[in-house]
C-alpha positions as CSV (number, residue, x, y, z in Angstrom):
1,M,98.0,101.2,112.1
2,S,99.8,101.6,115.4
3,G,102.3,99.1,116.9
4,K,99.8,98.3,119.7
5,L,97.1,97.5,117.3
6,I,99.4,95.2,115.3
7,N,100.4,93.4,118.5
8,R,96.8,93.0,119.7
9,Q,95.1,92.1,116.5
10,E,97.3,91.2,113.5
11,L,99.9,89.2,115.3
12,K,97.3,87.1,117.0
13,R,95.6,86.3,113.7
14,L,99.0,85.5,112.0
15,R,99.9,83.1,114.8
16,E,96.5,81.4,114.5
17,A,96.9,81.0,110.8
18,A,100.4,79.6,111.2
19,T,99.1,77.0,113.7
20,A,96.2,76.1,111.3
21,V,98.7,75.5,108.4
22,G,101.7,74.1,110.2
23,G,100.4,72.6,113.4
24,P,100.8,73.6,117.1
25,N,104.6,73.4,116.9
26,Y,105.0,75.7,113.9
27,K,105.9,79.1,115.4
28,P,107.4,81.4,112.7
29,K,108.9,84.8,113.5
30,F,107.3,87.8,112.0
31,T,108.7,91.2,111.0
32,F,106.4,94.2,110.5
33,I,107.3,97.1,108.3
34,V,105.2,100.1,108.9
35,C,105.1,102.7,106.1
36,A,103.9,106.2,106.2
37,K,103.0,108.0,103.0
38,R,102.8,111.5,104.3
39,H,105.7,113.5,105.7
40,N,106.8,117.1,105.9
41,M,110.3,116.6,104.6
42,R,111.5,118.2,101.3
43,F,114.5,117.0,99.5
44,F,116.5,118.7,96.8
45,A,119.6,117.7,94.8
46,I,122.8,119.4,96.0
47,N,124.3,119.0,92.5
48,P,121.8,120.4,89.9
49,A,122.8,117.6,87.6
50,D,121.5,115.0,90.1
51,G,117.9,116.4,90.1
52,D,115.2,117.0,87.5
53,R,114.5,120.4,86.0
54,T,112.8,121.6,89.2
55,G,115.6,120.4,91.5
56,N,113.8,117.4,92.9
57,L,115.4,114.1,93.3
58,P,114.7,111.3,90.9
59,P,112.2,108.5,91.8
60,G,113.9,105.7,93.7
61,T,116.3,107.9,95.6
62,V,116.7,106.8,99.3
63,V,117.7,109.1,102.1
64,E,118.8,107.3,105.2
65,K,121.3,109.6,106.9
66,G,121.2,113.1,108.2
67,V,117.5,113.6,108.7
68,T,116.4,110.3,110.1
69,H,116.0,109.1,113.6
70,P,119.3,108.2,115.2
71,Y,118.1,104.8,116.6
72,A,115.1,103.8,114.5
73,F,115.6,102.0,111.3
74,D,113.8,104.6,109.2
75,F,114.4,106.1,105.8
76,Y,112.8,108.2,103.1
77,R,112.3,107.0,99.5
78,M,111.3,109.2,96.7
79,S,108.6,107.1,95.1
80,A,107.4,109.2,92.2
81,M,108.4,112.2,90.1
82,V,106.9,115.5,91.2
83,I,104.7,117.0,88.6
84,W,104.3,120.8,88.7
85,L,101.4,122.2,86.7
86,A,102.0,125.7,85.7
87,Q,99.0,127.9,85.0
88,A,99.2,129.9,81.7
89,D,98.7,133.6,82.1
90,E,96.0,134.8,79.8
């Protein structure tokens, strides 16, 4: 969902809901966090002891410096363990 769509549709509906619940003078501020699941970044542990057996970072690791946008408040979080399925040679 793009920022323009959020401003045009979602924010309008949230403001209407706030007015319906709190009255015409109730005007809360909203913060939107936009998440993207897909990216082309790959992260590996510098120290082998910090990664799993394949060198991947453990779930929950947050990368917020070095590869992120210099002015945007973005970050990468490793959400799950990578599972490699090896095919047995027959």
